[in-house]
N, CA, C and O atoms as a MOPAC input file, in Angstrom:
PM7 MOZYME 1SCF
protein

 N     18.13100 1   -57.40000 1    92.05500 1
 C     18.82900 1   -58.29000 1    91.14400 1
 C     20.32800 1   -58.24800 1    91.41000 1
 O     20.88100 1   -57.25600 1    91.88600 1
 N     20.94500 1   -59.35200 1    91.08600 1
 C     22.38400 1   -59.45800 1    91.29300 1
 C     23.11200 1   -58.68400 1    90.21300 1
 O     22.57500 1   -58.43400 1    89.13400 1
 N     24.32800 1   -58.31500 1    90.51800 1
 C     25.14100 1   -57.55200 1    89.57300 1
 C     25.59000 1   -58.43400 1    88.41500 1
 O     25.26900 1   -59.62100 1    88.35800 1
 N     26.31900 1   -57.84600 1    87.51600 1
 C     26.82300 1   -58.57500 1    86.36000 1
 C     28.10900 1   -59.33600 1    86.65400 1
 O     28.67700 1   -59.95200 1    85.75200 1
 N     28.57800 1   -59.30500 1    87.89800 1
 C     29.77100 1   -60.07200 1    88.24200 1
 C     29.48200 1   -61.55000 1    88.04400 1
 O     28.38700 1   -62.02000 1    88.35200 1
 N     30.44700 1   -62.27100 1    87.53900 1
 C     30.25000 1   -63.69000 1    87.23300 1
 C     31.09800 1   -64.55700 1    88.14900 1
 O     32.23100 1   -64.21600 1    88.48800 1
 N     30.52700 1   -65.67400 1    88.53700 1
 C     31.24500 1   -66.69000 1    89.30600 1
 C     31.35100 1   -67.90600 1    88.40200 1
 O     30.35300 1   -68.32600 1    87.81600 1
 N     32.54900 1   -68.48100 1    88.27700 1
 C     32.67500 1   -69.66700 1    87.42400 1
 C     31.93300 1   -70.84500 1    88.04000 1
 O     31.73600 1   -70.89100 1    89.25400 1
 N     31.52400 1   -71.78900 1    87.21600 1
 C     30.91400 1   -73.00600 1    87.73400 1
 C     31.96500 1   -73.79400 1    88.50800 1
 O     33.12700 1   -73.87300 1    88.10800 1
 N     31.53400 1   -74.37200 1    89.61500 1
 C     32.42700 1   -75.18600 1    90.42500 1
 C     32.52700 1   -76.57200 1    89.80400 1
 O     31.51500 1   -77.22600 1    89.55300 1
 N     33.73100 1   -77.00400 1    89.56300 1
 C     33.95400 1   -78.35200 1    89.03000 1
 C     33.63100 1   -79.37600 1    90.12000 1
 O     33.92000 1   -79.14500 1    91.29400 1
 N     33.03200 1   -80.50700 1    89.73300 1
 C     32.62600 1   -81.52100 1    90.71000 1
 C     33.77700 1   -82.02100 1    91.57400 1
 O     33.57000 1   -82.39700 1    92.72800 1
 N     34.94800 1   -82.02600 1    91.03900 1
 C     36.08400 1   -82.52900 1    91.81900 1
 C     36.91500 1   -81.40400 1    92.42000 1
 O     37.99500 1   -81.64200 1    92.96000 1
 N     36.40800 1   -80.18200 1    92.32400 1
 C     37.01000 1   -79.05700 1    93.01800 1
 C     38.31000 1   -78.53800 1    92.44200 1
 O     39.06300 1   -77.85800 1    93.14000 1
 N     38.59200 1   -78.84400 1    91.18000 1
 C     39.86400 1   -78.39700 1    90.60600 1
 C     39.97400 1   -76.87600 1    90.55700 1
 O     41.08500 1   -76.34800 1    90.50400 1
 N     38.86200 1   -76.16800 1    90.57400 1
 C     38.88000 1   -74.69900 1    90.56200 1
 C     38.35000 1   -74.11400 1    91.87500 1
 O     37.87200 1   -72.98000 1    91.89700 1
 N     38.43100 1   -74.87100 1    92.95600 1
 C     37.85400 1   -74.45900 1    94.23600 1
 C     38.39700 1   -73.12500 1    94.73100 1
 O     37.61900 1   -72.27300 1    95.15900 1
 N     39.70500 1   -72.92200 1    94.68600 1
 C     40.29000 1   -71.69000 1    95.22400 1
 C     39.72500 1   -70.47300 1    94.49200 1
 O     39.30900 1   -69.50100 1    95.12200 1
 N     39.71200 1   -70.53200 1    93.17900 1
 C     39.16200 1   -69.42800 1    92.38700 1
 C     37.66700 1   -69.26500 1    92.66300 1
 O     37.18700 1   -68.15100 1    92.87900 1
 N     36.94100 1   -70.37100 1    92.65500 1
 C     35.50000 1   -70.33900 1    92.89300 1
 C     35.18500 1   -69.69400 1    94.24300 1
 O     34.35400 1   -68.79000 1    94.32400 1
 N     35.84600 1   -70.15800 1    95.29200 1
 C     35.59300 1   -69.66400 1    96.64500 1
 C     35.83000 1   -68.15800 1    96.72800 1
 O     35.00300 1   -67.43200 1    97.28000 1
 N     36.93600 1   -67.68900 1    96.19100 1
 C     37.24000 1   -66.25400 1    96.25200 1
 C     36.24600 1   -65.43100 1    95.44700 1
 O     35.87600 1   -64.32900 1    95.85200 1
 N     35.81300 1   -65.96100 1    94.31100 1
 C     34.84200 1   -65.23100 1    93.48300 1
 C     33.47800 1   -65.16500 1    94.16700 1
 O     32.79600 1   -64.14300 1    94.08700 1
 N     33.07500 1   -66.24000 1    94.83600 1
 C     31.81000 1   -66.23500 1    95.57700 1
 C     31.87800 1   -65.21600 1    96.70800 1
 O     30.96000 1   -64.41300 1    96.87600 1
 N     32.95300 1   -65.24400 1    97.48100 1
 C     33.11000 1   -64.30200 1    98.59000 1
 C     33.08200 1   -62.86400 1    98.06100 1
 O     32.43500 1   -61.99800 1    98.64900 1
 N     33.77200 1   -62.61800 1    96.96900 1
 C     33.80500 1   -61.27000 1    96.39500 1
 C     32.42300 1   -60.82500 1    95.92000 1
 O     32.01600 1   -59.69100 1    96.17300 1
 N     31.70500 1   -61.70600 1    95.23900 1
 C     30.37400 1   -61.35300 1    94.74800 1
 C     29.42400 1   -61.08700 1    95.91500 1
 O     28.69000 1   -60.09900 1    95.89800 1
 N     29.42900 1   -61.95500 1    96.92400 1
 C     28.53300 1   -61.75600 1    98.06000 1
 C     28.86600 1   -60.46600 1    98.80100 1
 O     27.96500 1   -59.77300 1    99.27400 1
 N     30.15400 1   -60.13800 1    98.90700 1
 C     30.55800 1   -58.87800 1    99.53500 1
 C     30.07200 1   -57.69900 1    98.70400 1
 O     29.53600 1   -56.72900 1    99.23900 1
 N     30.26400 1   -57.79100 1    97.40000 1
 C     29.82000 1   -56.72700 1    96.48700 1
 C     28.31100 1   -56.49700 1    96.59200 1
 O     27.84700 1   -55.36000 1    96.50400 1
 N     27.56000 1   -57.55900 1    96.77600 1
 C     26.09800 1   -57.47100 1    96.83200 1
 C     25.57700 1   -57.15900 1    98.23700 1
 O     24.36500 1   -57.08000 1    98.44100 1
 N     26.47900 1   -56.98300 1    99.20600 1
 C     26.04700 1   -56.67000 1   100.56500 1
 C     25.54300 1   -57.87600 1   101.33900 1
 O     24.77800 1   -57.73100 1   102.29200 1
 N     25.97100 1   -59.06800 1   100.93100 1
 C     25.48500 1   -60.29800 1   101.55400 1
 C     26.55700 1   -61.02600 1   102.35900 1
 O     26.35600 1   -62.16900 1   102.77000 1
 N     27.68700 1   -60.37200 1   102.58300 1
 C     28.80400 1   -61.02300 1   103.26200 1
 C     28.42400 1   -61.51800 1   104.66100 1
 O     28.90500 1   -62.56200 1   105.09900 1
 N     27.58100 1   -60.78600 1   105.34700 1
 C     27.19100 1   -61.21000 1   106.70000 1
 C     26.42100 1   -62.52600 1   106.67900 1
 O     26.45300 1   -63.27400 1   107.65700 1
 N     25.73900 1   -62.81600 1   105.59200 1
 C     25.06100 1   -64.11600 1   105.47000 1
 C     26.09000 1   -65.22400 1   105.28800 1
 O     25.89400 1   -66.34300 1   105.76200 1
 N     27.17100 1   -64.91900 1   104.61100 1
 C     28.25400 1   -65.88700 1   104.40000 1
 C     28.88000 1   -66.30100 1   105.72600 1
 O     29.21100 1   -67.47000 1   105.92100 1
 N     29.04300 1   -65.35100 1   106.63100 1
 C     29.70700 1   -65.62500 1   107.90900 1
 C     28.73000 1   -65.86500 1   109.06100 1
 O     29.15000 1   -66.08900 1   110.19600 1
 N     27.43700 1   -65.81900 1   108.77100 1
 C     26.44300 1   -66.10700 1   109.80100 1
 C     26.24300 1   -64.98800 1   110.80300 1
 O     25.74200 1   -65.22400 1   111.90300 1
 N     26.62700 1   -63.77200 1   110.43900 1
 C     26.48600 1   -62.65200 1   111.36100 1
 C     25.28600 1   -61.75600 1   111.02500 1
 O     25.06100 1   -60.75000 1   111.69700 1
 N     24.52800 1   -62.10900 1   110.00500 1
 C     23.29900 1   -61.37000 1   109.68600 1
 C     22.20900 1   -61.89800 1   110.60900 1
 O     21.79500 1   -63.04900 1   110.47200 1
 N     21.74200 1   -61.09000 1   111.53700 1
 C     20.75300 1   -61.60500 1   112.49800 1
 C     19.38200 1   -61.80500 1   111.85300 1
 O     18.85700 1   -60.91300 1   111.18700 1
 N     18.82500 1   -62.97200 1   112.06300 1
 C     17.46800 1   -63.22600 1   111.58600 1
 C     16.49900 1   -62.61200 1   112.59000 1
 O     16.60400 1   -62.87500 1   113.78800 1
 N     15.55900 1   -61.80000 1   112.12000 1
 C     14.57300 1   -61.24100 1   113.05000 1
 C     13.82000 1   -62.36700 1   113.76300 1
 O     13.46600 1   -63.37700 1   113.15400 1
 N     13.58800 1   -62.17900 1   115.03900 1
 C     12.88200 1   -63.19600 1   115.81100 1
 C     11.41900 1   -63.26000 1   115.38300 1
 O     10.82700 1   -62.26600 1   114.96300 1
 N     10.86500 1   -64.44200 1   115.50300 1
 C      9.45700 1   -64.62400 1   115.16700 1
 C      8.59700 1   -63.92700 1   116.21700 1
 O      8.93700 1   -63.89500 1   117.40000 1
 N      7.50600 1   -63.38400 1   115.77100 1
 C      6.54400 1   -62.78600 1   116.69400 1
 C      5.69300 1   -63.89700 1   117.30200 1
 O      5.61200 1   -65.00200 1   116.76600 1
 N      5.06900 1   -63.58600 1   118.41600 1
 C      4.21800 1   -64.55300 1   119.09900 1
 C      2.80400 1   -63.97700 1   119.15300 1
 O      2.60200 1   -62.80500 1   119.47000 1
 N      1.83200 1   -64.83500 1   118.83300 1
 C      0.42900 1   -64.39800 1   118.83900 1
 C     -0.28900 1   -64.94600 1   120.06700 1
 O     -0.18500 1   -66.12700 1   120.39600 1
 N     -1.01500 1   -64.06200 1   120.73100 1
 C     -1.85100 1   -64.45700 1   121.86900 1
 C     -3.18600 1   -63.74600 1   121.71600 1
 O     -3.24800 1   -62.51700 1   121.73100 1
 N     -4.24100 1   -64.51200 1   121.57100 1
 C     -5.59900 1   -63.95700 1   121.45700 1
 C     -5.70800 1   -62.87900 1   120.37200 1
 O     -6.35100 1   -61.84800 1   120.57100 1
 N     -5.07700 1   -63.13000 1   119.23600 1
 C     -5.17700 1   -62.20300 1   118.11900 1
 C     -4.27800 1   -60.98900 1   118.20600 1
 O     -4.32800 1   -60.12100 1   117.33500 1
 N     -3.45500 1   -60.90900 1   119.24200 1
 C     -2.50300 1   -59.80200 1   119.38000 1
 C     -1.09400 1   -60.35800 1   119.21400 1
 O     -0.82200 1   -61.51400 1   119.53900 1
 N     -0.20700 1   -59.51300 1   118.70200 1
 C      1.16400 1   -59.94700 1   118.40700 1
 C      2.15400 1   -59.27900 1   119.35000 1
 O      2.02200 1   -58.10700 1   119.70300 1
 N      3.16400 1   -60.07800 1   119.75000 1
 C      4.16700 1   -59.62600 1   120.71100 1
 C      5.55800 1   -60.03900 1   120.22700 1
 O      5.71100 1   -61.00800 1   119.48300 1
 N      6.57500 1   -59.27500 1   120.66900 1
 C      7.94800 1   -59.68700 1   120.40900 1
 C      8.64600 1   -59.93100 1   121.74000 1
 O      8.10000 1   -59.63200 1   122.80200 1
 N      9.86700 1   -60.48200 1   121.67400 1
 C     10.58200 1   -60.83500 1   122.90700 1
 C     11.07500 1   -59.61300 1   123.67700 1
 O     11.20800 1   -59.65800 1   124.90000 1
 N     11.34500 1   -58.51800 1   122.95500 1
 C     11.85500 1   -57.31900 1   123.64400 1
 C     10.84300 1   -56.74500 1   124.62200 1
 O     11.19900 1   -56.30000 1   125.71300 1
 N      9.57600 1   -56.76100 1   124.21800 1
 C      8.50500 1   -56.23800 1   125.07700 1
 C      7.36500 1   -57.26600 1   125.08900 1
 O      6.35300 1   -57.09100 1   124.41000 1
 N      7.54400 1   -58.33000 1   125.86200 1
 C      6.58800 1   -59.44500 1   125.79300 1
 C      5.18300 1   -59.14300 1   126.29900 1
 O      4.27300 1   -59.94600 1   126.09500 1
 N      4.98700 1   -57.99600 1   126.95900 1
 C      3.64600 1   -57.67600 1   127.46600 1
 C      2.96700 1   -56.56300 1   126.68300 1
 O      1.80200 1   -56.25800 1   126.93600 1
 N      3.67600 1   -55.94700 1   125.73500 1
 C      3.12500 1   -54.84100 1   124.94300 1
 C      2.77300 1   -55.35900 1   123.55100 1
 O      3.65100 1   -55.78100 1   122.79800 1
 N      1.49000 1   -55.32300 1   123.21600 1
 C      1.09200 1   -55.79000 1   121.88600 1
 C      1.57000 1   -54.79200 1   120.82500 1
 O      1.62000 1   -53.58500 1   121.05900 1
 N      1.91000 1   -55.32000 1   119.68300 1
 C      2.44300 1   -54.49700 1   118.60500 1
 C      1.32300 1   -53.84300 1   117.80800 1
 O      0.22300 1   -54.38100 1   117.68500 1
 N      1.63400 1   -52.67400 1   117.27400 1
 C      0.68900 1   -51.98300 1   116.39200 1
 C      0.77700 1   -52.60600 1   115.00000 1
 O      1.71400 1   -53.35000 1   114.70900 1
 N     -0.18100 1   -52.31000 1   114.15400 1
 C     -0.14600 1   -52.80100 1   112.76800 1
 C      1.12700 1   -52.34400 1   112.06100 1
 O      1.73900 1   -53.10100 1   111.30700 1
 N      1.51500 1   -51.09900 1   112.31400 1
 C      2.72700 1   -50.56100 1   111.70400 1
 C      3.96300 1   -51.34400 1   112.16800 1
 O      4.82400 1   -51.67800 1   111.35500 1
 N      4.05000 1   -51.63400 1   113.45700 1
 C      5.18300 1   -52.39500 1   113.98100 1
 C      5.21800 1   -53.81300 1   113.41700 1
 O      6.29000 1   -54.34200 1   113.12400 1
 N      4.05600 1   -54.42100 1   113.26700 1
 C      3.97600 1   -55.76600 1   112.68600 1
 C      4.44200 1   -55.73100 1   111.23600 1
 O      5.20300 1   -56.59400 1   110.79700 1
 N      3.98100 1   -54.72700 1   110.49700 1
 C      4.38000 1   -54.59300 1   109.09700 1
 C      5.89400 1   -54.38100 1   108.97900 1
 O      6.54300 1   -54.99300 1   108.13100 1
 N      6.45200 1   -53.51600 1   109.82700 1
 C      7.90100 1   -53.27300 1   109.81100 1
 C      8.67600 1   -54.54200 1   110.14100 1
 O      9.70100 1   -54.82900 1   109.52200 1
 N      8.18600 1   -55.29500 1   111.11100 1
 C      8.84100 1   -56.55100 1   111.48700 1
 C      8.79200 1   -57.55100 1   110.32900 1
 O      9.79100 1   -58.19700 1   110.01300 1
 N      7.62600 1   -57.67000 1   109.70700 1
 C      7.47800 1   -58.59400 1   108.57800 1
 C      8.38100 1   -58.19700 1   107.41100 1
 O      8.91200 1   -59.06100 1   106.71400 1
 N      8.55300 1   -56.89900 1   107.19800 1
 C      9.46100 1   -56.41800 1   106.14800 1
 C     10.89700 1   -56.84500 1   106.45500 1
 O     11.62800 1   -57.25900 1   105.55600 1
 N     11.29900 1   -56.74300 1   107.72200 1
 C     12.65400 1   -57.17900 1   108.11000 1
 C     12.84600 1   -58.66900 1   107.85100 1
 O     13.89500 1   -59.08800 1   107.36200 1
 N     11.84000 1   -59.46300 1   108.17600 1
 C     11.91700 1   -60.90500 1   107.92200 1
 C     12.01800 1   -61.16800 1   106.42200 1
 O     12.83500 1   -61.97700 1   105.98300 1
 N     11.18400 1   -60.48000 1   105.63700 1
 C     11.21400 1   -60.65900 1   104.18400 1
 C     12.58600 1   -60.32500 1   103.61500 1
 O     13.10600 1   -61.06200 1   102.77800 1
 N     13.17100 1   -59.22800 1   104.06000 1
 C     14.48900 1   -58.82500 1   103.56200 1
 C     15.53600 1   -59.87000 1   103.93200 1
 O     16.36400 1   -60.23500 1   103.09800 1
 N     15.51100 1   -60.35100 1   105.16100 1
 C     16.45200 1   -61.38200 1   105.58400 1
 C     16.32000 1   -62.62000 1   104.69600 1
 O     17.32000 1   -63.14300 1   104.20400 1
 N     15.08800 1   -63.08600 1   104.49200 1
 C     14.86300 1   -64.29500 1   103.69700 1
 C     15.24600 1   -64.08700 1   102.23100 1
 O     15.78100 1   -64.99700 1   101.59700 1
 N     14.97700 1   -62.90700 1   101.69400 1
 C     15.37100 1   -62.60300 1   100.31700 1
 C     16.88800 1   -62.60000 1   100.17600 1
 O     17.41800 1   -63.08600 1    99.17700 1
 N     17.58400 1   -62.06100 1   101.16000 1
 C     19.04600 1   -62.05000 1   101.11500 1
 C     19.61200 1   -63.46200 1   101.22900 1
 O     20.57600 1   -63.80500 1   100.54500 1
 N     19.01200 1   -64.27900 1   102.09000 1
 C     19.43700 1   -65.68100 1   102.19700 1
 C     19.25200 1   -66.38600 1   100.84100 1
 O     20.13300 1   -67.12000 1   100.39200 1
 N     18.11100 1   -66.15700 1   100.20600 1
 C     17.82700 1   -66.78600 1    98.91900 1
 C     18.79600 1   -66.29000 1    97.84100 1
 O     19.25200 1   -67.07600 1    97.00900 1
 N     19.10900 1   -65.00200 1    97.85200 1
 C     20.05600 1   -64.45000 1    96.87600 1
 C     21.43000 1   -65.08300 1    97.03900 1
 O     22.07900 1   -65.42200 1    96.04900 1
 N     21.87500 1   -65.24200 1    98.27400 1
 C     23.17600 1   -65.86600 1    98.52200 1
 C     23.15800 1   -67.32700 1    98.07300 1
 O     24.11000 1   -67.79100 1    97.44600 1
 N     22.09000 1   -68.05000 1    98.38600 1
 C     21.97200 1   -69.44300 1    97.94800 1
 C     22.00800 1   -69.54100 1    96.41800 1
 O     22.63100 1   -70.44200 1    95.85400 1
 N     21.34000 1   -68.61300 1    95.77100 1
 C     21.24500 1   -68.67000 1    94.31800 1
 C     22.60900 1   -68.53700 1    93.65000 1
 O     22.84800 1   -69.13900 1    92.60400 1
 N     23.50600 1   -67.75100 1    94.24800 1
 C     24.87300 1   -67.64700 1    93.72100 1
 C     25.49100 1   -69.04500 1    93.64800 1
 O     26.13000 1   -69.40600 1    92.65900 1
 N     25.28900 1   -69.81700 1    94.70400 1
 C     25.84600 1   -71.17500 1    94.74300 1
 C     25.06600 1   -72.09300 1    93.80400 1
 O     25.65900 1   -72.80000 1    92.98900 1
 N     23.74900 1   -72.08000 1    93.91600 1
 C     22.91500 1   -72.99600 1    93.13100 1
 C     23.14700 1   -72.86200 1    91.63400 1
 O     23.11300 1   -73.85700 1    90.91000 1
 N     23.38200 1   -71.63900 1    91.16200 1
 C     23.57600 1   -71.42800 1    89.72200 1
 C     24.94300 1   -71.88900 1    89.23200 1
 O     25.18100 1   -71.95600 1    88.02600 1
 N     25.83700 1   -72.20600 1    90.15400 1
 C     27.22200 1   -72.47700 1    89.75000 1
 C     27.72900 1   -73.85100 1    90.19100 1
 O     28.93000 1   -74.11700 1    90.14200 1
 N     26.81200 1   -74.72300 1    90.62100 1
 C     27.21500 1   -76.07200 1    91.01100 1
 C     26.40100 1   -77.09600 1    90.23700 1
 O     25.33900 1   -76.78900 1    89.69500 1
 N     26.90900 1   -78.29800 1    90.19400 1
 C     26.20200 1   -79.38200 1    89.50800 1
 C     25.06300 1   -79.90600 1    90.38100 1
 O     24.97800 1   -79.59900 1    91.57000 1
 N     24.20500 1   -80.69000 1    89.77400 1
 C     23.10900 1   -81.30000 1    90.52500 1
 C     23.67000 1   -82.22900 1    91.60000 1
 O     23.12000 1   -82.31300 1    92.69900 1
 N     24.75000 1   -82.91800 1    91.28900 1
 C     25.39100 1   -83.81600 1    92.24800 1
 C     25.78500 1   -83.04900 1    93.51500 1
 O     25.49400 1   -83.49500 1    94.62400 1
 N     26.43700 1   -81.91200 1    93.35400 1
 C     26.84600 1   -81.10200 1    94.50600 1
 C     25.63300 1   -80.48600 1    95.18300 1
 O     25.56200 1   -80.44000 1    96.41100 1
 N     24.68100 1   -80.01600 1    94.39400 1
 C     23.44800 1   -79.44300 1    94.93700 1
 C     22.76600 1   -80.42100 1    95.89400 1
 O     22.36100 1   -80.03800 1    96.99200 1
 N     22.64200 1   -81.66800 1    95.48400 1
 C     21.95900 1   -82.66700 1    96.30300 1
 C     22.69600 1   -82.95800 1    97.61100 1
 O     22.10700 1   -83.50000 1    98.54700 1
 N     23.94600 1   -82.61100 1    97.67800 1
 C     24.73900 1   -82.81400 1    98.89400 1
 C     24.60100 1   -81.65900 1    99.88800 1
 O     24.92900 1   -81.82400 1   101.06300 1
 N     24.12000 1   -80.49300 1    99.43900 1
 C     24.12900 1   -79.32400 1   100.33200 1
 C     22.77600 1   -78.64500 1   100.53400 1
 O     22.61700 1   -77.89700 1   101.49900 1
 N     21.81300 1   -78.87500 1    99.67500 1
 C     20.60800 1   -78.03900 1    99.65000 1
 C     19.74700 1   -78.11600 1   100.91000 1
 O     18.95100 1   -77.20600 1   101.14200 1
 N     19.86800 1   -79.13900 1   101.71600 1
 C     19.00200 1   -79.28900 1   102.88900 1
 C     19.41500 1   -78.41800 1   104.07100 1
 O     18.68800 1   -78.33500 1   105.06100 1
 N     20.55300 1   -77.78000 1   103.97900 1
 C     21.00100 1   -76.91900 1   105.07100 1
 C     20.01500 1   -75.75700 1   105.24300 1
 O     19.55800 1   -75.17300 1   104.26100 1
 N     19.69800 1   -75.43400 1   106.48400 1
 C     18.63600 1   -74.47300 1   106.78200 1
 C     19.02400 1   -73.01400 1   106.56000 1
 O     18.16700 1   -72.18900 1   106.24300 1
 N     20.29800 1   -72.68900 1   106.72100 1
 C     20.73500 1   -71.30700 1   106.53300 1
 C     21.85700 1   -71.27600 1   105.50900 1
 O     22.48700 1   -72.29600 1   105.22800 1
 N     22.10000 1   -70.09000 1   104.95200 1
 C     23.16300 1   -69.99100 1   103.96300 1
 C     24.51900 1   -70.30900 1   104.56500 1
 O     25.32400 1   -70.99200 1   103.93200 1
 N     24.79200 1   -69.83100 1   105.77100 1
 C     26.10800 1   -70.08700 1   106.36700 1
 C     26.32800 1   -71.58600 1   106.54500 1
 O     27.44300 1   -72.06800 1   106.34500 1
 N     25.29800 1   -72.32600 1   106.91300 1
 C     25.44300 1   -73.78100 1   107.05800 1
 C     25.64700 1   -74.43500 1   105.70000 1
 O     26.42600 1   -75.38000 1   105.57400 1
 N     24.95500 1   -73.93800 1   104.69200 1
 C     25.14400 1   -74.44300 1   103.33400 1
 C     26.58800 1   -74.19800 1   102.87200 1
 O     27.21400 1   -75.08000 1   102.28400 1
 N     27.10900 1   -72.99700 1   103.14300 1
 C     28.47700 1   -72.64300 1   102.75200 1
 C     29.48700 1   -73.52800 1   103.49300 1
 O     30.43500 1   -74.03100 1   102.89100 1
 N     29.27800 1   -73.71300 1   104.79700 1
 C     30.18000 1   -74.56500 1   105.58300 1
 C     30.17900 1   -75.99600 1   105.03400 1
 O     31.23100 1   -76.63100 1   104.95700 1
 N     29.01800 1   -76.49300 1   104.66000 1
 C     28.92200 1   -77.83500 1   104.06900 1
 C     29.68600 1   -77.89000 1   102.74900 1
 O     30.41700 1   -78.84700 1   102.49000 1
 N     29.51800 1   -76.86900 1   101.91900 1
 C     30.21600 1   -76.83300 1   100.64000 1
 C     31.72500 1   -76.79200 1   100.85900 1
 O     32.47000 1   -77.51100 1   100.19300 1
 N     32.17200 1   -75.96100 1   101.78200 1
 C     33.59900 1   -75.86300 1   102.08800 1
 C     34.12900 1   -77.20500 1   102.58000 1
 O     35.24800 1   -77.58700 1   102.23600 1
 N     33.34700 1   -77.92400 1   103.37900 1
 C     33.80500 1   -79.21200 1   103.91200 1
 C     33.95700 1   -80.25900 1   102.80700 1
 O     34.75400 1   -81.18700 1   102.94100 1
 N     33.21300 1   -80.11800 1   101.73900 1
 C     33.30800 1   -81.05400 1   100.61900 1
 C     34.57000 1   -80.80500 1    99.79700 1
 O     35.22000 1   -81.74600 1    99.34000 1
 N     34.90900 1   -79.52700 1    99.61400 1
 C     36.03300 1   -79.18100 1    98.75100 1
 C     37.23000 1   -78.67300 1    99.52100 1
 O     38.25400 1   -78.34200 1    98.92300 1

């Protein structure tokens, strides 16, 4: 869960953009999500399945054990949960009008860049 730090709602015309932007950056940093803001949080690569066996790019000829698959899936889950947490900071503090302008971006950093370009 996110901390009790609060981010003000972003005004549709951006009159509080400077304050909003700094508060978002501070909250994401506090929550350990700053790398998602700057696009430096690496997304784990997808595994590849061949004949019921799973492989990764690092060792494309060595099939993974159940434990390795589980560990990999946990890394993906954590990455996706962090992306969702960062998005939620924005989603909870913008209007529907602004939401409809940015929500289709595939990653949080792209969503943030789109938001910054608007304001």
